[in-house]
C-alpha positions as CSV (number, residue, x, y, z in Angstrom):
1,X,140.8,77.9,81.8
2,X,140.0,79.9,84.8
3,X,140.5,83.5,84.0
4,X,142.3,85.9,86.2
5,X,140.3,88.6,88.0
6,X,139.4,91.7,86.2
7,X,140.8,94.5,88.4
8,X,137.9,96.8,87.7
9,X,135.3,94.2,88.3
10,X,137.1,92.8,91.4
11,X,137.3,96.2,93.1
12,X,133.7,97.1,92.7
13,X,131.0,95.7,95.1
14,X,128.7,95.0,92.2
15,X,131.3,93.0,90.4
16,X,131.7,90.7,93.4
17,X,128.0,90.2,93.9
18,X,127.3,86.4,94.1
19,X,131.0,85.6,93.5
20,X,134.0,85.2,95.8
21,X,137.3,86.4,94.6
22,X,140.0,84.0,95.9
23,X,143.5,83.2,94.9
24,X,144.0,80.2,92.7
25,X,145.9,78.2,95.2
26,X,143.0,78.4,97.7
27,X,140.6,76.7,95.3
28,X,143.1,74.4,93.5
29,X,141.5,71.0,92.9
30,X,144.8,69.1,92.8
31,X,146.3,67.4,95.8
32,X,149.0,70.0,96.3
33,X,149.7,71.8,99.6
34,X,150.6,75.5,99.4
35,X,152.7,77.6,101.8
36,X,153.7,81.3,102.0
37,X,150.6,82.5,100.2
38,X,151.0,80.0,97.2
39,X,154.7,80.8,96.6
40,X,155.7,77.3,97.7
41,X,154.0,74.3,96.0
42,X,154.4,71.0,97.7
43,X,152.9,67.6,97.1
44,X,150.2,65.9,99.3
45,X,152.9,63.9,101.1
46,X,155.0,66.9,102.2
47,X,155.3,65.4,105.7
48,X,157.9,62.9,104.3
49,X,160.2,66.0,103.7
50,X,160.9,66.1,107.5
51,X,162.1,62.5,107.5
52,X,164.4,63.1,104.5
53,X,165.8,66.3,106.1
54,X,166.5,64.4,109.3
55,X,168.2,61.5,107.4
56,X,170.5,64.0,105.7
57,X,171.1,66.7,108.3
58,X,171.4,64.3,111.3
59,X,174.5,62.4,110.2
60,X,176.0,65.4,108.5
61,X,175.8,67.5,111.7
62,X,177.2,64.7,113.7
63,X,180.2,64.5,111.4
64,X,180.7,68.3,111.5
65,X,180.6,68.3,115.3
66,X,183.0,65.4,115.4
67,X,185.5,67.3,113.2
68,X,185.1,70.5,115.2
69,X,185.9,68.7,118.5
70,X,188.9,67.1,116.9
71,X,190.1,70.6,115.7
72,X,189.8,71.9,119.3
73,X,192.0,69.1,120.7
74,X,194.8,69.1,118.1
75,X,197.9,71.3,117.5
76,X,198.1,74.0,114.9
77,X,199.3,71.8,112.0
78,X,196.5,69.3,112.4
79,X,194.1,72.2,112.9
80,X,194.9,73.6,109.5
81,X,194.3,70.1,108.0
82,X,190.9,69.5,109.5
83,X,189.4,72.9,109.3
84,X,188.8,72.8,105.4
85,X,187.3,69.4,105.9
86,X,184.8,71.0,108.3
87,X,184.0,73.8,105.9
88,X,183.5,71.5,102.9
89,X,181.2,69.2,105.0
90,X,179.1,72.2,106.0
91,X,178.8,73.5,102.4
92,X,177.8,70.1,101.0
93,X,175.2,69.7,103.7
94,X,173.7,73.1,103.1
95,X,173.7,72.6,99.3
96,X,172.0,69.2,99.7
97,X,169.2,70.7,101.8
98,X,168.8,73.6,99.4
99,X,168.4,71.3,96.4
100,X,165.9,69.3,98.4
101,X,163.8,72.4,99.0
102,X,164.1,73.5,95.4
103,X,162.9,70.1,94.3
104,X,160.0,69.8,96.7
105,X,158.8,73.3,97.0
106,X,158.2,74.4,93.4
107,X,155.7,73.7,90.6
108,X,157.1,70.6,88.8
109,X,155.4,71.6,85.6
110,X,151.6,71.3,86.3
111,X,149.4,71.6,83.2
112,X,146.4,73.9,83.9
113,X,143.1,72.1,83.9
114,X,140.3,72.9,81.5
115,X,136.9,73.9,82.9
116,X,135.2,72.1,80.0
117,X,136.1,69.6,77.3
118,X,137.8,70.9,74.2
119,X,135.7,71.7,71.1
120,X,135.1,68.8,68.8
121,X,137.2,68.9,65.7
122,X,135.3,67.9,62.6
123,X,138.4,66.4,61.1
124,X,138.0,63.6,63.7
125,X,135.0,62.4,61.7
126,X,137.5,60.6,59.5
127,X,138.3,57.5,61.5
128,X,141.7,55.9,61.7
129,X,142.5,52.3,62.5
130,X,143.9,53.2,65.9
131,X,141.3,55.7,66.9
132,X,139.3,55.1,70.1
133,X,136.4,57.4,70.9
134,X,135.5,59.0,74.2
135,X,131.8,58.9,75.0
136,X,130.8,60.8,78.1
137,X,127.6,61.8,79.7
138,X,127.8,65.0,77.8
139,X,125.8,64.4,74.5
140,X,128.0,66.7,72.4
141,X,131.3,65.3,73.7
142,X,132.7,63.2,70.9
143,X,136.5,63.1,71.1
144,X,139.1,60.6,70.2
145,X,140.9,59.0,73.1
146,X,144.3,59.5,71.5
147,X,145.6,61.8,68.8
148,X,148.7,61.4,66.6
149,X,151.2,64.3,66.4
150,X,154.6,64.4,64.8
151,X,157.7,65.1,66.9
152,X,161.0,65.2,65.1
153,X,159.7,63.0,62.3
154,X,158.2,60.4,64.7
155,X,154.5,59.9,65.3
156,X,153.7,60.3,69.0
157,X,150.3,59.5,70.5
158,X,148.9,62.0,73.0
159,X,146.1,60.9,75.3
160,X,143.0,62.7,76.5
161,X,143.0,63.2,80.3
162,X,139.6,62.6,81.8
163,X,140.4,64.5,84.9
164,X,142.0,67.6,83.5
165,X,139.8,67.6,80.3
166,X,142.7,68.1,77.9
167,X,145.0,66.3,75.6
168,X,148.2,65.8,77.4
169,X,151.2,67.3,75.7
170,X,154.0,64.9,74.7
171,X,155.8,63.3,77.6
172,X,153.0,64.5,80.0
173,X,151.4,62.1,82.4
174,X,148.8,62.4,85.1
175,X,150.0,61.8,88.7
176,X,147.5,59.8,90.7
177,X,149.0,61.1,94.0
178,X,149.1,64.8,93.2
179,X,146.1,64.5,90.8
180,X,147.7,66.8,88.2
181,X,149.0,66.4,84.7
182,X,152.8,67.1,84.8
183,X,155.0,68.0,81.9
184,X,157.8,65.7,81.2
185,X,156.6,63.5,84.1
186,X,159.5,61.4,85.5
187,X,158.0,60.0,88.7
188,X,156.5,60.9,92.0
189,X,159.2,60.8,94.6
190,X,158.0,60.0,98.1
191,X,161.3,61.2,99.7
192,X,160.8,64.7,98.5
193,X,157.0,64.6,98.6
194,X,156.6,66.0,95.1
195,X,156.3,65.0,91.4
196,X,159.5,65.2,89.4
197,X,158.8,67.0,86.1
198,X,160.2,69.5,83.7
199,X,160.6,72.3,86.2
200,X,162.3,70.5,89.0
201,X,164.1,67.5,87.4
202,X,167.4,69.4,87.3
203,X,167.2,70.2,91.0
204,X,166.3,66.6,91.8
205,X,169.3,65.3,89.9
206,X,171.5,67.8,91.8
207,X,169.9,66.7,95.0
208,X,170.7,63.0,94.6
209,X,174.2,63.8,93.2
210,X,175.0,66.0,96.2
211,X,173.7,63.4,98.5
212,X,176.0,60.8,96.9
213,X,179.0,63.1,97.2
214,X,178.1,63.9,100.8
215,X,177.9,60.2,101.7
216,X,181.3,59.5,100.1
217,X,182.8,62.5,101.8
218,X,181.6,61.6,105.3
219,X,182.5,57.9,104.8
220,X,186.0,58.8,103.5
221,X,187.0,61.2,106.3
222,X,185.5,59.0,109.0
223,X,187.7,56.2,107.8
224,X,190.7,58.5,107.8
225,X,189.9,59.6,111.3
226,X,189.9,56.0,112.5
227,X,193.1,55.2,110.6
228,X,195.0,58.1,112.1
229,X,193.8,57.5,115.6
230,X,194.5,53.7,115.6
231,X,192.0,51.3,114.1
232,X,191.3,49.1,117.1
233,X,191.3,51.9,119.6
234,X,188.9,54.1,117.6
235,X,186.6,51.3,116.6
236,X,186.0,50.3,120.3
237,X,185.7,53.9,121.6
238,X,184.7,56.2,118.7
239,X,181.1,55.1,118.2
240,X,180.2,58.2,116.2
241,X,182.7,57.4,113.5
242,X,181.6,53.7,113.5
243,X,178.0,54.8,113.0
244,X,178.8,57.2,110.2
245,X,180.9,54.7,108.3
246,X,178.1,52.0,108.4
247,X,175.4,54.6,107.7
248,X,177.1,56.2,104.7
249,X,178.2,52.8,103.3
250,X,174.6,51.7,103.2
251,X,173.1,55.0,102.0
252,X,175.6,55.4,99.1
253,X,174.4,52.3,97.4
254,X,170.9,53.8,97.2
255,X,171.5,57.4,96.3
256,X,174.6,56.4,94.3
257,X,172.7,53.9,92.3
258,X,169.9,56.3,91.8
259,X,172.3,59.0,90.6
260,X,173.9,56.6,88.1
261,X,170.5,55.6,86.8
262,X,169.3,59.1,86.2
263,X,172.6,60.0,84.6
264,X,171.9,57.3,82.1
265,X,168.4,58.6,81.6
266,X,169.7,62.1,80.9
267,X,172.2,60.9,78.4
268,X,169.5,59.0,76.5
269,X,166.8,61.7,77.1
270,X,164.3,59.4,78.8
271,X,162.2,59.7,81.9
272,X,161.8,57.0,84.5
273,X,158.2,56.6,83.5
274,X,159.2,56.0,79.8
275,X,162.0,53.7,80.8
276,X,159.9,51.5,83.0
277,X,157.2,51.2,80.3
278,X,159.8,50.2,77.7
279,X,158.3,52.9,75.5
280,X,161.2,53.2,73.1
281,X,162.4,49.6,72.9
282,X,160.5,48.8,69.7
283,X,160.8,52.3,68.1
284,X,163.3,55.1,68.2
285,X,163.2,57.8,70.8
286,X,162.2,61.0,69.0
287,X,163.7,63.1,71.8
288,X,167.2,61.6,71.8
289,X,169.6,64.1,70.3
290,X,172.9,62.5,71.4
291,X,174.5,62.4,74.9
292,X,176.1,65.8,74.8
293,X,173.0,67.6,73.6
294,X,170.8,65.7,76.0
295,X,173.0,66.7,78.9
296,X,173.0,70.3,77.8
297,X,169.2,70.3,77.3
298,X,168.5,68.8,80.7
299,X,171.1,70.5,82.9
300,X,171.9,73.8,81.1
301,X,168.8,75.0,79.3
302,X,166.5,77.6,80.8
303,X,163.7,76.3,83.0
304,X,160.3,77.1,81.5
305,X,158.0,79.4,83.5
306,X,155.1,77.9,85.4
307,X,151.9,77.7,83.5
308,X,150.0,78.5,86.7
309,X,150.0,81.8,88.7
310,X,148.8,80.4,92.0
311,X,148.6,83.8,93.5
312,X,146.3,85.2,90.9
313,X,142.6,86.0,91.8
314,X,139.9,83.8,90.3
315,X,136.2,83.6,90.6
316,X,135.5,80.7,93.0
317,X,132.3,79.6,91.2
318,X,134.2,79.2,87.9
319,X,137.1,77.4,89.5
320,X,134.8,74.9,91.2
321,X,133.6,73.9,87.8
322,X,137.1,72.6,86.9
323,X,137.0,68.8,87.0
324,X,133.2,68.6,87.4
325,X,132.6,67.7,83.8
326,X,134.9,64.7,83.6
327,X,133.5,62.5,80.9
328,X,132.7,58.8,81.1
329,X,135.1,56.8,79.0
330,X,132.9,53.8,78.6
331,X,131.8,52.3,75.3
332,X,128.6,54.3,75.0
333,X,127.0,52.5,77.9
334,X,125.8,53.4,81.3
335,X,128.1,53.2,84.3
336,X,126.8,51.2,87.2
337,X,125.9,54.4,89.1
338,X,123.7,55.5,86.1
339,X,121.8,52.3,85.8
340,X,118.4,51.6,87.2
341,X,118.6,50.8,90.9
342,X,116.1,48.0,91.5
343,X,116.0,48.4,95.3
344,X,115.5,52.2,95.2
345,X,113.5,52.4,92.0
346,X,115.3,55.4,90.8
347,X,117.8,56.4,88.1
348,X,120.6,59.0,88.3
349,X,119.5,62.2,86.6
350,X,121.9,64.7,88.2
351,X,123.0,66.0,84.8
352,X,119.5,66.8,83.8
353,X,119.7,65.0,80.5
354,X,117.8,61.9,81.5
355,X,114.8,63.1,83.6
356,X,113.0,60.5,85.6
357,X,109.3,60.9,86.5
358,X,108.6,61.4,90.2
359,X,106.3,58.4,90.0
360,X,109.1,56.1,89.0
361,X,111.4,57.4,91.7
362,X,108.9,56.6,94.5
363,X,108.0,53.1,93.3
364,X,108.4,50.2,95.7
365,X,109.8,47.4,93.6
366,X,109.9,45.0,96.5
367,X,106.1,44.6,96.2
368,X,106.3,43.3,92.6
369,X,105.2,39.7,92.3
370,X,108.0,37.4,91.3
371,X,105.9,36.2,88.3
372,X,106.1,39.7,86.9
373,X,109.9,39.7,87.1
374,X,110.4,36.2,85.7
375,X,108.4,35.2,82.6
376,X,108.6,32.0,80.6
377,X,106.2,30.1,78.3
378,X,106.1,27.4,81.0
379,X,105.9,29.8,83.8
380,X,109.5,29.1,84.8
381,X,112.0,31.9,85.6
382,X,114.3,31.9,82.6
383,X,114.8,35.6,81.8
384,X,115.1,38.4,84.3
385,X,114.9,41.8,82.6
386,X,116.2,43.6,85.7
387,X,119.2,41.4,85.8
388,X,120.1,42.1,82.2
389,X,120.3,45.8,82.9
390,X,122.7,45.3,85.7
391,X,124.9,42.6,84.3
392,X,124.3,42.1,80.5
393,X,124.2,45.7,79.3
394,X,127.8,45.6,78.3
395,X,127.2,42.6,76.0
396,X,124.5,44.0,73.8
397,X,122.9,47.4,73.4
398,X,119.9,45.8,71.8
399,X,119.3,43.6,74.8
400,X,119.5,46.7,77.0
401,X,116.9,48.6,75.0
402,X,114.5,45.6,75.1
403,X,115.0,45.4,78.8
404,X,114.0,48.9,79.3
405,X,110.9,48.4,77.1
406,X,109.9,45.4,79.3
407,X,110.3,47.5,82.3
408,X,108.1,50.2,80.8
409,X,105.4,47.6,80.0
410,X,105.4,46.4,83.6
411,X,105.2,49.9,85.0
412,X,102.3,50.9,82.7
413,X,100.3,47.8,83.8
414,X,100.8,48.8,87.4
415,X,99.8,52.4,86.8
416,X,96.6,51.3,84.9
417,X,95.6,49.1,87.8
418,X,96.2,52.0,90.1
419,X,94.0,54.3,88.0
420,X,91.2,51.7,87.8
421,X,91.2,51.2,91.5
422,X,91.0,55.0,92.0
423,X,88.0,55.2,89.7
424,X,86.3,52.4,91.6
425,X,86.8,54.3,94.9
426,X,85.4,57.5,93.5
427,X,88.8,59.2,93.9
428,X,90.2,59.9,90.5
429,X,93.7,61.4,90.4
430,X,94.5,62.9,87.1
431,X,98.2,62.9,88.0
432,X,98.2,59.0,87.9
433,X,96.7,58.9,84.5
434,X,100.0,60.0,82.9
435,X,101.5,57.3,80.7
436,X,104.9,57.1,79.2
437,X,105.1,58.8,75.8
438,X,105.0,56.5,72.9
439,X,108.2,57.9,71.5
440,X,110.1,56.4,74.4
441,X,111.3,59.7,76.0
442,X,112.4,57.8,79.1
443,X,114.0,55.0,77.2
444,X,117.7,55.1,77.4
445,X,119.1,54.9,74.0
446,X,122.4,53.0,74.0
447,X,124.6,52.6,71.0
448,X,127.9,51.0,70.7
449,X,130.2,53.9,69.8
450,X,133.0,51.4,69.3
451,X,131.6,51.0,65.7
452,X,132.9,54.5,65.0
453,X,136.4,53.4,65.4
454,X,136.2,50.7,62.7
């Protein structure tokens, strides 16, 4: 984790030498957008919040204005009748917008990232039938892709997150839009521009419930207004009421259906993500404690504190390391970006663990004779060692190793010819006399780590 600033160190000029002290939200690697100095945490699609606010506040304000004008035109008895209708409409509108802001502008339950992979547990040397291994570019990184933990007597698998470099807690998932792991991840709602997780699910449910009540309320009193004023006369002249009736009738099917669906999820203690994946169809739900307890847990329990203090000071250099060590989850083979590039004659060596000689990096492979690339007993092109590195490395590690050896042999022949020509011209360059070590330092050793899982 990124540690908070040491006050003594941060206040001294020597402590800040070479490091910039910035707040966590300023260097956060997720897709979130922060306002008010990191106090408000929104998703990357926060702009959709304006559309949602307009869709709620626009019709509601039109309804309140309509009721207010009606109050001004009627006698005292009718005035007393419509005035509470106006007040309740205003209260429902304000509550709906407040719940919208509470849902969208808070940390949904983001799990802090690790700056490096977790330490390898020696107990994982004992393979299990379901164990899959993660093999990254870091040589010492040897971690199982999943781990089994026991929750309420049920075995639950937790997965390793390649982006956050941690094992996700139960019911945690990584949101591809916000680029964060979120506790009790339900879904990413585009209407509120935020993930729905353990810290804002309650407000989300209150938001859609209040929206449903507001739609029914406006629809009902718009119909009453038309009925009291004469149906045909009002329909042909009161276009505001006509619009509100049609608008609320359509909207209530969406927000009302969504409210009913999430009420079912709360009673069964599921998330939208779990329900869509049919995660508990074949096995029991370890989190289901009965409808009453599930309702109490979701709506009445205390909301956990945020695991991130976005206003805390961090060392920027350390924070920039977070996410930079994401491992490769391939089966112990090179990714396409790490393979030998035939056109450029180079290999990726940014991590410093597979150094490539400068001589190889500057080779022009376009000048190779085609007979050197294709060899056969009859002189026909039947085997292309370069092609096998690019396309067949996933099929056999042994074939890949032989391919690299063939590449070495060709390269050594070219270097020997270069050295001989230099001797003949009287210009011997000792730097070109360097050969590949016999122990194969530059040979990429590839093993199929999938054998560890059997």
